[in-house]
C-alpha positions in Angstrom: 65.5 -80.8 115.0 68.3 -83.7 114.4 67.0 -84.1 110.9 67.2 -80.2 110.3 70.6 -80.1 111.7 72.0 -83.1 110.2 70.2 -83.0 107.2 71.4 -79.5 106.4 74.6 -79.6 108.1 76.4 -77.6 105.5 74.1 -74.7 105.7 73.6 -72.4 108.5 70.1 -72.5 107.9 69.9 -76.1 109.3 70.9 -75.0 112.7 68.6 -71.9 112.8 65.4 -74.2 111.7 66.4 -76.9 114.0 66.7 -74.2 117.2 63.2 -72.8 116.0 61.7 -76.1 115.9 62.6 -76.9 119.5 61.7 -73.9 120.8 58.2 -73.9 119.1 58.0 -77.9 120.0 58.2 -76.5 123.9 55.8 -73.9 123.1 53.4 -76.1 121.6 53.8 -78.3 124.3 53.0 -75.8 126.8 50.1 -74.2 125.2 48.6 -76.5 122.5 49.5 -79.7 124.5 49.0 -79.4 128.3 47.0 -76.1 129.3 44.5 -77.0 126.6 44.0 -80.5 127.5 43.9 -80.4 130.8 41.8 -77.5 130.8 39.1 -79.7 128.9 40.0 -82.6 131.3 39.1 -80.5 134.2 35.9 -79.2 132.5 34.5 -82.8 132.0 35.6 -83.9 135.1 33.7 -80.9 137.0 30.6 -81.4 134.8 30.3 -85.1 135.6 30.8 -84.2 139.8 28.2 -81.9 139.6 28.7 -78.7 137.5 28.2 -75.6 140.2 28.0 -78.0 142.9 30.9 -80.2 142.2 33.9 -80.2 145.1 36.1 -79.4 142.4 34.1 -76.2 141.4 36.7 -72.7 142.4 39.7 -75.0 142.8 40.5 -76.0 138.9 43.9 -75.4 139.7 43.8 -78.4 142.0 43.2 -80.5 139.2 45.8 -78.9 137.4 48.6 -79.4 139.7 47.8 -83.1 140.3 47.9 -83.6 136.5 51.2 -81.9 136.5 52.7 -83.5 139.1 51.6 -86.9 137.5 52.9 -86.1 134.0 56.2 -84.8 135.3 56.9 -88.4 137.4 56.4 -90.2 134.0 58.6 -87.6 132.2 61.3 -87.2 135.1 62.0 -90.9 133.7 62.7 -90.6 130.3 61.5 -92.1 127.2 61.2 -95.4 128.5 59.0 -94.4 131.5 56.6 -92.4 128.9 56.4 -95.4 126.8 55.5 -97.8 129.5 53.0 -95.3 130.7 51.6 -94.8 127.2 51.8 -98.4 126.4 49.1 -99.2 129.1 46.9 -96.4 129.2 46.7 -95.5 125.2 45.0 -98.4 124.1 42.6 -98.4 126.9 42.0 -95.3 125.8 41.1 -95.7 122.4 39.0 -99.0 123.3 37.1 -97.3 125.4 36.5 -94.4 122.7 35.8 -96.5 119.9 34.0 -98.8 122.0 31.4 -96.0 122.8 31.5 -94.5 119.6 30.5 -97.9 118.1 27.8 -98.7 120.6 26.3 -95.3 119.7 26.4 -96.2 115.6 25.1 -99.8 116.1 22.4 -98.6 118.0 21.1 -95.9 115.7 22.7 -97.8 112.8 19.8 -96.8 110.7 20.7 -93.3 110.8 24.1 -93.5 109.6 23.3 -92.8 105.9 21.4 -90.1 106.9 24.2 -88.5 109.0 26.6 -89.0 106.3 24.1 -87.2 104.1 24.1 -84.3 106.2 27.9 -84.0 106.4 27.9 -84.1 102.1 25.1 -81.4 102.1 26.9 -79.1 104.8 30.2 -79.3 103.1 28.6 -78.4 99.5 26.4 -75.5 100.8 26.7 -72.0 100.1 27.5 -71.6 103.6 29.8 -74.2 103.9 32.0 -73.7 100.7 32.1 -69.6 101.3 33.1 -70.6 105.1 35.7 -73.4 103.8 37.1 -71.1 101.5 37.7 -68.3 104.2 38.5 -70.5 107.0 40.7 -73.2 105.4 43.7 -72.3 106.7 43.0 -71.3 110.0 40.8 -73.8 111.0 42.3 -76.5 109.1 45.9 -75.7 111.4 43.4 -75.7 114.1 41.9 -79.2 113.6 45.7 -80.6 112.5 47.3 -79.7 115.6 44.5 -81.0 117.9 43.5 -84.2 115.9 47.0 -85.7 115.9 50.7 -85.5 117.1 51.8 -85.2 113.6 49.8 -81.5 113.5 51.7 -80.6 116.5 55.1 -81.6 115.1 56.1 -83.6 118.2 55.1 -87.1 116.5 58.7 -87.2 114.7 60.7 -86.8 117.8 58.6 -90.2 119.3 59.3 -92.0 116.0 62.8 -90.9 116.1 63.3 -93.1 119.3 62.0 -96.3 118.0 64.6 -98.8 117.3 63.8 -101.1 114.3 65.8 -102.5 111.4 63.8 -101.3 108.7 63.3 -97.2 109.3 60.5 -97.2 106.3 58.3 -99.4 108.7 58.3 -96.6 111.2 57.5 -94.2 108.7 54.6 -96.0 107.4 53.3 -96.3 111.2 53.9 -92.5 111.0 51.7 -92.4 108.1 48.6 -94.3 109.5 48.7 -92.5 112.9 46.9 -89.3 110.9 45.0 -91.5 108.8 43.3 -93.2 112.0 43.2 -90.4 114.3 42.0 -88.1 112.0 40.0 -89.9 109.3 38.6 -92.6 111.4 38.0 -91.4 114.9 37.2 -88.1 113.9 34.5 -89.2 111.3 33.1 -91.5 114.0 33.1 -88.5 116.6 30.9 -86.6 113.9 28.5 -89.2 113.0 27.5 -89.4 116.7 27.3 -85.8 117.3 25.1 -85.5 114.3 23.2 -88.5 115.4 22.3 -87.6 118.8 21.3 -84.5 117.6 24.1 -82.4 119.5 25.1 -80.5 116.1 23.1 -77.6 115.5 23.5 -73.7 114.3 23.5 -72.9 117.7 26.6 -74.8 118.6 28.9 -73.0 116.0 29.7 -70.2 118.6 31.0 -73.0 121.0 34.6 -72.3 122.2 37.1 -75.2 121.9 37.3 -75.8 125.6 33.1 -76.0 126.0 33.1 -78.5 123.0 34.3 -81.3 124.8 31.0 -81.1 127.0 29.2 -80.8 123.8 30.9 -84.6 122.7 30.4 -85.8 126.1 26.7 -85.2 126.4 26.4 -87.1 122.9 27.9 -90.3 124.5 24.7 -89.9 127.3 21.9 -90.0 124.6 21.2 -93.8 125.4 21.4 -93.5 128.9 
């Protein structure tokens, strides 16, 4: 919002766009960020602890309340507090997920070529082409929003708080993040889903919240 306001300071449009961005960012954080993410987390946690027999069944609101309190404590501490927490959690999270994906891919190394072939055939099949042409805008925006922070628009706020002698270097970091997140990690996830047989036409109707259980099951195929 500061870029818009100061970059277009000679035009009233800058302030309007800056205000609109700030309001929409808050709305996106509550709806697309917090609500959606915690809903996926509680579904996965409930499934891992017994599903309908879980002690959490019927009390998802309690899980959400605990998460809200923990996140609130971090946020109240300001940008330094957020940086300290994410600095410890994010690397651990990435190592666990990427490590699990690599474990599956290495265990089924002989199927990687076949999986890529399935992806290519599906992308260029008549159904895939028509579906892509019709839903490219809607699905494209949705995937961009949930695969990395750049899609939500809040990434620029985090990068603007960084202290660096060379702003261009931070720009390169900002460019690298979506590539790693969307191209590398999402491709690894797709390969795991295909190799473990958890992708079929019957799964096309799954909503975004239930899809987290599909992904989770994929990592248990070797169990």
